[in-house]
ZAGUDO-556762 format. One record per residue: residue in three letters; z, y, x of N, C-alpha, C in turn. Coordinates in steps of 0.2 Angstrom, whole numbers, padded with zeros to 4 digits, always signed. Layout:
ALAZYXZYXZYX
...
END
This chain:
ILE+0066+0082+0065+0067+0077+0060+0070+0071+0063
HIS+0076+0069+0060+0080+0063+0064+0081+0058+0058
ASP+0079+0052+0059+0080+0047+0055+0084+0041+0059
VAL+0089+0038+0056+0092+0032+0060+0093+0026+0055
LEU+0091+0020+0057+0092+0014+0054+0097+0010+0057
PHE+0102+0007+0052+0107+0003+0054+0105-0004+0051
GLN+0104-0009+0055+0103-0016+0053+0108-0021+0056
ARG+0112-0024+0051+0117-0028+0054+0114-0035+0056
ASN+0117-0037+0061+0115-0044+0064+0122-0047+0066
ASN+0125-0050+0061+0131-0053+0062+0136-0048+0065
ASP+0139-0049+0071+0144-0045+0074+0141-0039+0077
HIS+0134-0037+0076+0131-0031+0079+0127-0027+0074
MET+0126-0021+0076+0122-0017+0072+0116-0015+0077
GLN+0110-0016+0075+0104-0014+0078+0103-0007+0076
VAL+0103-0002+0080+0102+0005+0078+0095+0007+0081
THR+0091+0010+0076+0084+0013+0078+0084+0020+0076
GLU+0083+0024+0081+0083+0031+0079+0076+0034+0080
LEU+0073+0037+0075+0067+0040+0075+0067+0048+0075
LEU+0065+0051+0081+0066+0058+0081+0059+0061+0082
GLN+0058+0066+0078+0051+0070+0078+0053+0077+0081
PHE+0050+0078+0087+0051+0085+0090+0044+0089+0089
ASN+0045+0095+0086+0040+0099+0085+0039+0105+0090
ASN+0033+0105+0093+0032+0110+0098+0027+0115+0095
GLU+0030+0121+0092+0026+0125+0088+0025+0132+0093
SER+0024+0131+0099+0023+0136+0104+0016+0140+0102
ASP+0016+0147+0102+0010+0151+0100+0009+0156+0106
PRO+0004+0156+0110-0002+0150+0109+0001+0144+0111
PRO-0002+0138+0109+0000+0131+0111+0001+0130+0118
LYS+0006+0127+0120+0007+0126+0127+0011+0120+0128
THR+0010+0116+0133+0014+0110+0135+0021+0112+0138
ILE+0026+0109+0136+0033+0110+0139+0034+0105+0144
SER+0035+0107+0150+0035+0102+0156+0041+0097+0155
ALA+0040+0091+0158+0045+0086+0158+0051+0088+0162
ALA+0050+0093+0167+0055+0095+0171+0061+0099+0167
VAL+0059+0102+0162+0063+0106+0157+0067+0101+0153
ALA+0065+0095+0153+0069+0090+0148+0069+0092+0141
PRO+0063+0092+0138+0062+0095+0131+0064+0091+0126
MET+0065+0084+0127+0067+0079+0122+0074+0076+0124
ARG+0080+0079+0122+0086+0077+0124+0090+0074+0118
VAL+0093+0068+0119+0097+0065+0114+0104+0063+0116
HIS+0109+0063+0111+0116+0061+0113+0117+0054+0110
LEU+0119+0050+0115+0120+0043+0113+0127+0041+0114
PRO+0130+0037+0109+0136+0034+0109+0137+0030+0116
HIS+0143+0029+0118+0144+0025+0124+0145+0018+0123
ASN+0147+0016+0118+0148+0008+0117+0142+0005+0114
ILE+0137+0005+0119+0130+0002+0117+0130-0004+0122
HIS+0127-0010+0119+0126-0016+0122+0119-0016+0125
ASP+0119-0019+0131+0112-0020+0135+0108-0014+0136
GLU+0102-0015+0136+0097-0009+0138+0096-0005+0131
ILE+0094+0001+0132+0092+0005+0127+0084+0006+0128
GLU+0080+0004+0122+0073+0004+0123+0071+0011+0120
ALA+0066+0014+0124+0064+0021+0122+0056+0021+0123
SER+0053+0024+0118+0046+0024+0118+0044+0031+0114
VAL+0038+0033+0116+0035+0039+0113+0028+0038+0110
GLY+0027+0041+0105+0021+0040+0101+0022+0035+0095
SER+0016+0033+0092+0016+0029+0086+0010+0024+0087
GLY+0010+0020+0082+0004+0015+0082+0006+0009+0085
SER+0001+0005+0087+0002-0002+0090+0004-0002+0097
MET+0002+0004+0101+0003+0004+0108+0007+0010+0110
PRO+0014+0011+0108+0018+0016+0110+0019+0016+0118
LEU+0020+0022+0121+0022+0022+0128+0029+0021+0129
LYS+0031+0016+0133+0038+0014+0134+0040+0018+0140
LEU+0046+0021+0139+0049+0026+0145+0056+0024+0147
GLU+0058+0026+0152+0065+0025+0155+0069+0031+0152
LEU+0075+0030+0150+0080+0035+0149+0083+0038+0155
VAL+0083+0045+0155+0086+0048+0161+0092+0052+0159
GLU+0097+0051+0163+0104+0054+0162+0104+0061+0164
THR+0106+0066+0160+0106+0073+0162+0113+0075+0164
GLU+0114+0081+0166+0120+0084+0168+0126+0084+0163
ASP+0124+0083+0157+0128+0083+0151+0131+0076+0149
PRO+0137+0075+0149+0140+0068+0147+0137+0065+0141
GLY+0134+0059+0141+0132+0056+0135+0125+0058+0133
VAL+0122+0063+0137+0115+0066+0135+0110+0063+0139
TYR+0105+0061+0136+0099+0058+0140+0092+0061+0138
THR+0087+0060+0142+0081+0063+0141+0076+0058+0143
VAL+0069+0059+0142+0064+0055+0145+0059+0059+0149
ASP+0056+0056+0154+0052+0060+0159+0045+0060+0156
TYR+0045+0065+0151+0038+0065+0147+0038+0073+0144
PRO+0032+0076+0145+0031+0083+0143+0030+0083+0135
LEU+0032+0088+0132+0032+0089+0125+0025+0093+0124
LYS+0020+0090+0121+0014+0093+0120+0014+0097+0113
PRO+0009+0101+0112+0009+0105+0106+0008+0100+0100
GLY+0012+0102+0095+0011+0098+0089+0018+0094+0088
ALA+0017+0088+0085+0023+0084+0084+0023+0078+0088
THR+0029+0076+0092+0029+0070+0096+0035+0066+0093
ARG+0034+0059+0093+0040+0055+0090+0043+0051+0096
LEU+0049+0051+0096+0053+0047+0101+0057+0042+0097
VAL+0056+0036+0099+0060+0030+0096+0065+0027+0101
LEU+0071+0026+0098+0076+0023+0102+0079+0017+0099
ARG+0080+0012+0102+0083+0006+0099+0089+0003+0104
TYR+0094+0001+0101+0100-0002+0105+0104-0005+0100
LEU+0109-0009+0103+0114-0013+0099+0121-0010+0100
MET+0125-0010+0095+0131-0008+0095+0136-0013+0092
PRO+0142-0014+0095+0146-0020+0092+0149-0018+0085
TYR+0148-0022+0080+0151-0021+0073+0158-0025+0073
THR+0163-0022+0077+0169-0025+0078+0173-0025+0071
ASN+0176-0031+0069+0179-0031+0063+0175-0028+0057
ALA+0169-0029+0057+0164-0027+0052+0165-0019+0051
SER+0166-0015+0056+0166-0008+0056+0163-0005+0062
LEU+0160+0001+0061+0157+0005+0066+0157+0012+0064
GLU+0158+0016+0070+0158+0024+0069+0153+0026+0074
TRP+0147+0029+0071+0142+0032+0075+0142+0039+0074
LYS+0143+0043+0080+0145+0050+0080+0141+0054+0086
PRO+0135+0054+0085+0131+0058+0090+0132+0066+0089
VAL+0130+0070+0093+0129+0077+0092+0122+0079+0092
VAL+0120+0083+0087+0113+0085+0086+0112+0090+0092
ILE+0107+0089+0096+0106+0093+0102+0102+0100+0099
TYR+0097+0099+0095+0093+0104+0093+0094+0105+0085
PRO+0092+0111+0083+0092+0112+0075+0088+0106+0072
THR+0091+0103+0067+0087+0097+0064+0086+0099+0057
GLU+0079+0099+0055+0077+0101+0048+0079+0096+0043
GLU+0077+0090+0045+0078+0084+0040+0081+0078+0043
ARG+0085+0074+0040+0089+0069+0043+0090+0064+0037
ARG+0090+0057+0039+0091+0052+0034+0095+0046+0038
VAL+0098+0042+0034+0102+0036+0036+0100+0031+0032
LEU+0097+0025+0035+0095+0019+0031+0100+0013+0034
VAL+0103+0010+0029+0107+0004+0031+0106-0002+0027
SER+0106-0008+0031+0105-0014+0028+0110-0019+0031
PRO+0113-0024+0027+0111-0025+0020+0114-0020+0016
ALA+0112-0020+0009+0114-0014+0005+0121-0015+0003
ASP+0125-0020+0004+0132-0020+0002+0137-0017+0008
VAL+0134-0014+0013+0138-0011+0018+0141-0005+0015
THR+0147-0003+0016+0150+0003+0014+0148+0009+0019
VAL+0146+0014+0016+0143+0020+0020+0147+0026+0019
ASP+0150+0029+0024+0153+0036+0024+0149+0041+0028
VAL+0146+0045+0025+0142+0050+0028+0143+0057+0025
PRO+0148+0061+0028+0149+0067+0025+0143+0072+0026
GLY+0142+0076+0020+0137+0080+0020+0130+0077+0018
MET+0130+0071+0016+0124+0067+0014+0125+0064+0008
ILE+0119+0063+0004+0120+0060-0003+0115+0054-0003
PRO+0117+0049-0007+0112+0043-0008+0106+0046-0012
THR+0100+0043-0010+0094+0044-0013+0090+0038-0015
GLN+0086+0038-0021+0083+0032-0023+0075+0033-0022
ASP+0073+0039-0019+0066+0040-0018+0063+0036-0012
ARG+0059+0031-0014+0055+0027-0010+0060+0023-0005
VAL+0065+0020-0008+0070+0016-0004+0067+0009-0003
PRO+0067+0007+0003+0065+0000+0005+0070-0005+0002
GLU+0067-0011+0000+0071-0016-0004+0076-0018+0001
GLY+0083-0019-0001+0088-0021+0003+0091-0016+0007
PHE+0090-0010+0006+0092-0004+0010+0096+0001+0006
LEU+0101+0004+0009+0104+0010+0006+0101+0016+0010
VAL+0099+0021+0007+0097+0027+0010+0101+0033+0008
PHE+0102+0037+0013+0106+0044+0012+0102+0049+0015
GLN+0102+0055+0012+0098+0061+0014+0103+0067+0015
GLY+0102+0071+0020+0106+0076+0022+0102+0083+0023
LEU+0105+0088+0023+0102+0095+0024+0102+0096+0031
ALA+0099+0102+0033+0098+0103+0040+0105+0104+0044
LEU+0105+0103+0050+0110+0104+0055+0109+0109+0060
GLU+0113+0113+0062+0112+0117+0068+0113+0113+0074
GLY+0110+0116+0080+0111+0112+0086+0118+0112+0088
GLY+0120+0107+0091+0127+0106+0094+0132+0104+0088
SER+0129+0102+0082+0134+0099+0077+0135+0092+0077
PRO+0141+0089+0076+0141+0082+0076+0138+0079+0069
TRP+0137+0073+0070+0134+0069+0064+0137+0062+0063
PRO+0143+0062+0060+0147+0056+0059+0144+0051+0054
VAL+0144+0045+0056+0142+0040+0051+0147+0034+0052
ARG+0150+0032+0046+0155+0027+0047+0153+0021+0042
LEU+0152+0015+0045+0150+0009+0042+0155+0004+0042
SER+0156+0000+0036+0161-0005+0036+0159-0011+0031
GLY+0161-0017+0032+0160-0022+0027+0152-0024+0027
GLY+0151-0028+0022+0144-0030+0021+0143-0037+0023
SER+0138-0040+0021+0136-0047+0023+0134-0047+0030
ALA+0133-0053+0033+0132-0054+0040+0124-0052+0042
GLN+0120-0052+0038+0113-0052+0040+0109-0046+0036
ALA+0105-0042+0040+0101-0037+0037+0094-0039+0035
VAL+0091-0035+0031+0084-0037+0029+0080-0036+0036
ASN+0075-0041+0037+0071-0040+0043+0066-0035+0042
LEU+0067-0029+0044+0063-0024+0043+0062-0020+0050
THR+0056-0018+0051+0054-0014+0057+0052-0007+0055
ALA+0054-0002+0059+0053+0005+0057+0045+0007+0057
GLU+0042+0004+0062+0035+0006+0063+0030+0003+0057
SER+0031-0003+0055+0027-0006+0050+0029-0006+0043
ASP+0035-0006+0042+0038-0007+0035+0041-0001+0032
VAL+0044+0003+0035+0048+0009+0032+0043+0014+0033
GLN+0038+0015+0028+0033+0019+0028+0036+0027+0027
ASP+0041+0027+0024+0044+0034+0022+0047+0037+0029
VAL+0049+0032+0034+0052+0035+0040+0046+0037+0045
GLU+0040+0035+0044+0035+0037+0048+0034+0044+0049
VAL+0033+0047+0055+0032+0054+0056+0025+0055+0059
ARG+0023+0061+0059+0016+0062+0062+0016+0061+0069
PRO+0011+0057+0072+0011+0056+0079+0008+0063+0082
ASN+0009+0063+0089+0006+0069+0092-0001+0069+0091
ARG-0004+0075+0090-0011+0076+0088-0016+0073+0093
PHE-0013+0073+0099-0018+0070+0104-0018+0063+0105
ASP-0013+0059+0102-0012+0052+0103-0018+0048+0099
SER-0020+0050+0093-0025+0047+0089-0032+0048+0092
SER-0033+0053+0096-0039+0055+0099-0040+0052+0106
ARG-0035+0049+0109-0035+0048+0116-0040+0043+0118
GLY-0041+0038+0113-0046+0032+0114-0053+0035+0114
TRP-0054+0040+0109-0061+0043+0109-0062+0047+0115
ILE-0057+0051+0117-0058+0055+0123-0060+0051+0129
LEU-0057+0045+0131-0058+0041+0136-0065+0038+0136
GLY-0066+0036+0129-0073+0033+0128-0079+0037+0129
GLY-0078+0044+0127-0083+0049+0128-0084+0050+0135
LEU-0079+0051+0139-0079+0052+0146-0083+0047+0150
THR-0081+0040+0148-0085+0035+0151-0092+0035+0149
LEU-0094+0036+0143-0101+0037+0141-0105+0042+0144
LEU-0102+0048+0145-0105+0053+0148-0106+0052+0155
PHE-0102+0048+0159-0103+0046+0166-0108+0042+0166
LEU-0109+0037+0162-0114+0032+0162-0121+0035+0161
CYS-0121+0040+0156-0127+0043+0154-0130+0047+0160
ALA-0125+0051+0163-0127+0055+0169-0130+0050+0175
ILE-0127+0045+0176-0129+0040+0181-0136+0037+0179
GLY-0137+0035+0173-0143+0032+0170-0149+0037+0171
PHE-0147+0043+0169-0152+0049+0169-0155+0050+0176
ALA-0150+0050+0180-0152+0052+0187-0156+0046+0190
ALA-0154+0040+0188-0158+0034+0191-0165+0034+0188
SER-0166+0036+0181-0172+0035+0178-0177+0041+0180
THR-0174+0046+0183-0179+0052+0185-0180+0051+0193
ALA-0178+0046+0196-0179+0046+0203-0187+0044+0204
PRO-0190+0047+0209-0197+0046+0211-0198+0039+0212
ALA-0204+0036+0211-0206+0029+0212-0206+0028+0220
GLY-0204+0023+0222-0204+0021+0229-0198+0024+0233
ALA-0194+0027+0229-0188+0031+0233-0182+0026+0233
THR-0183+0020+0231-0177+0015+0231-0175+0014+0238
GLY-0168+0015+0239-0165+0015+0246-0165+0021+0250
ALA-0169+0026+0247-0169+0033+0251-0164+0037+0247
ARG-0161+0042+0251-0156+0047+0248-0160+0052+0243
ASN-0157+0053+0238-0159+0057+0233-0154+0063+0232
PRO-0155+0069+0234-0150+0074+0234-0148+0076+0227
GLU-0153+0076+0222-0151+0078+0216-0147+0073+0212
ARG-0149+0067+0213-0145+0061+0210-0138+0061+0213
ASP-0137+0062+0220-0131+0063+0223-0126+0068+0220
LYS-0129+0074+0219-0126+0080+0216-0123+0078+0209
LEU-0128+0075+0205-0126+0073+0198-0120+0068+0198
SER-0121+0063+0203-0115+0058+0203-0109+0061+0205
ARG-0109+0065+0210-0102+0069+0212-0100+0073+0206
LEU-0104+0076+0203-0102+0080+0197-0099+0076+0192
ALA-0102+0070+0190-0099+0066+0185-0092+0063+0187
ASP-0091+0062+0194-0085+0059+0197-0079+0065+0196
ARG-0081+0071+0197-0076+0076+0196-0074+0077+0189
TYR-0079+0076+0184-0077+0076+0177-0073+0071+0175
VAL-0074+0065+0177-0070+0059+0175-0063+0059+0178
SER-0063+0062+0184-0056+0062+0187-0052+0068+0184
GLY-0055+0072+0180-0051+0078+0177-0051+0084+0182
GLU-0055+0084+0187-0055+0090+0191-0058+0096+0188
ILE-0063+0095+0184-0066+0100+0180-0066+0098+0173
ASP-0067+0103+0168-0067+0101+0161-0074+0100+0159
ARG-0075+0099+0152-0081+0097+0149-0086+0102+0150
ALA-0084+0109+0148-0089+0114+0148-0091+0116+0155
HIS-0087+0115+0160-0089+0116+0167-0094+0110+0169
PHE-0093+0104+0167-0097+0099+0168-0104+0100+0165
GLU-0104+0101+0159-0111+0102+0155-0115+0108+0158
ALA-0111+0114+0160-0115+0119+0163-0118+0118+0169
GLU-0114+0114+0174-0117+0113+0180-0122+0107+0180
ARG-0121+0102+0175-0126+0097+0175-0133+0100+0172
ASP-0133+0105+0167-0139+0108+0165-0142+0112+0171
ARG-0138+0115+0175-0141+0119+0180-0144+0115+0185
LEU-0141+0109+0187-0144+0105+0192-0151+0102+0189
LEU-0151+0100+0183-0157+0097+0180-0163+0102+0179
ALA-0161+0109+0177-0166+0114+0177-0169+0115+0184
ALA-0164+0116+0189-0167+0117+0196-0172+0111+0198
LYS-0170+0105+0196-0174+0099+0198-0181+0100+0195
LYS-0181+0102+0188-0187+0102+0184-0191+0108+0187
ASN-0188+0113+0189-0192+0119+0191-0195+0117+0198
LYS-0192+0114+0202-0194+0112+0209-0200+0107+0208
LYS-0200+0102+0203-0205+0097+0202-0211+0100+0200
HIS-0211+0106+0196-0217+0109+0193-0219+0115+0196
ARG-0217+0117+0202-0219+0122+0206-0226+0121+0208
THR-0230+0127+0207-0237+0126+0210-0238+0128+0217
PRO-0243+0126+0221-0244+0128+0228-0243+0136+0229
ALA-0246+0139+0224-0246+0147+0224-0239+0149+0224
ASN-0235+0146+0219-0228+0148+0219-0224+0147+0225
ALA-0226+0141+0228-0222+0139+0234-0224+0143+0240
ALA-0230+0145+0240-0232+0150+0245-0229+0157+0244
SER-0228+0159+0238-0225+0165+0237-0218+0165+0238
END
């Protein structure tokens, strides 16, 4: 899915591209960043820096664009996780003599694409796309097009219009442009919080079960639990491994505590 916003600012156009990449691998697997799974073709007459970010919400991950071996094609150093990942690009293009031609090449097959332009009195020429009135933001023209095959050009020609666009941002105001975030992004905070809570619980439990008068002395069981929690938090082992090993250590400690002299002798 590829949406592009053109917002005029006097003699410049601020261009915001929103691209949704769908990783539908079965079984689900992450595509390594070394493969450069999110490539984009960018025009050459861009002013200043190009802002790139991945994800959605109030804290997107800002990334550097990496030039590939193909002229005008860039990527980001970021793996493509299973599900949907949104890449946002922002840059300025000169609106020389109140005209602009934006002509990237679609790298991958694109199922849906839209063009949003502000102010609404800009003349828009987009072959293969038609104007739509479905949930159009105030002060914008919106055009919708059919799917494109990979390697196809996508020309957009703009001309005329008043000097200032509607002050609109893609993340907060253009609701219809919003795409699904990666399915792991929304749960990232819960995962980190859960890991921290498990770590604190493990340390607290080990401390509460230490024998009286043992302060300052080494406690092998507590040391093992602490090292196990450290391995879990660092990502060395997964949750299932952590819980199984924790239960084994606690069971061994309980059995050792309740052994009778006869059992010890045997």
